[in-house]
C-alpha positions, 0 to 999 in steps of 0.5 A: 122642780129639781130632783137631787142628784149626787151634788144637789138636794131637793128643797124643802118647798119643792118636795111639798109640792110633791106631797100635793093631794095627800089621801085624808087621814081625818077625821080619825086615822083607821086601817084603809086611810093609812093604807092609803096614805103609805102607798101615795107616799111611797110611790113619790118617795121612790122618785127621788133618788137614794144611792143604795136604793136605786129602785126605790129611792126613798120609799122605806120611809113609809113602808113597813120593813116587812114589806120593803124586804119584799122588795130589796134585800137590804133593809131600809136605812137613811143616810148617816150623819158624816159630821160637820166637817170632813175627816182627812188620813194624816198626810193625805196628797192634795188630790185624795183630799179633794176627793174625800171633800167631793164625797163628803159634799155627797154624803152631806146632800143626803143626810140633809135631804133625809133630815131637813127636807123629808123627815120634816115634810113627812113629819109636818103631813101627819101633825097636821093631818092627824089630830092631837087627840091622836098622837100619842106622846112618848115623851113624859109630859108631852102633848103629841109627838116629839120631833125627833120621832122616826116617820116609822114609829109614828106610823107603827103607833097609828097602824097599832091602834087605830090601824086594826081593820074591822071584819069587812075589811079583813075578808076583802084583803084575804080574798084579794090575796086568794084571787086568780090571775084576770084576762090581761093580767101580768104576773108582775101585778099578781106579784104586786097584789100579793106584796100589798096584801102581805100583811093579813087583816087588811094590811096590819097583822093579827099579833103582828104576823104577816104572810110568811115568805112561804105562804107567798111563794106557794100563793103566787105559784098557785096562781100562776099555775091556774093562769095557764101562762106557763107549761107544767114545764115551767113549774116542774123546773123550779120545784126542785130548786133549793133556797126558793125566795120571793125575790128568786120566784118573781125572776124566774117566773118574770123570765119565764113570761118573757120566754112565753111571749117572744115565742107565742104562740106556742103549745106550751105557753099554756092551754090557750097557747097565745096570752095577752099582756 
């Protein structure tokens, strides 16, 4: 199967093969199956090239904007339509026209990857796996979703209507959010766990209010402080830093953790002296 490069696009058929073994949304969408569906497809979409997001590919298609913002400073935006033909400046030389043609081909390939393959495939999957009864049309007189509706709008609609968890799911999510680091667990796994549970009430926020960046950072630092992986100095150096962000916090403790591993066993690598990742 061909993963798209700068001069080629993945086929619809190949992409559908990548999406096999989907988590079920039947018989009725709910909090947990919607979360599983988004996570499964986000992992697949991350494997497909999108130059603006080299580390995350197309996973922003199914991640909530607040969650995507935790892993990328640039909000996710699908490729724009480059138009039907390339446009050249007046009196453009042949060499310049050739470069414009090459860039136009790339832009068109990625736009078609989005509109004719990825968006169409995800739309078809959702319409087949969610009963018509649960598809609320945004077009008067139409049953089901209009093909022009975005994937984000479909998922937001499902989550707001059917994605509200019960009390048990909410409690489990909040317990995971506060869980201390486990033996043989790395700081990166703590960060991922908090990111996936950023939204209260099982992933879909009460009153649409997720945990704030400050709450996430404070929780992560508290968990790491209790883990005995890092020295007191690591936290003393972190506290006075200004402009603390989730990204800067992760980078800081990932660097401190790497330094600790490279120098173990050392007394300042925590109470145990050695941390087994």
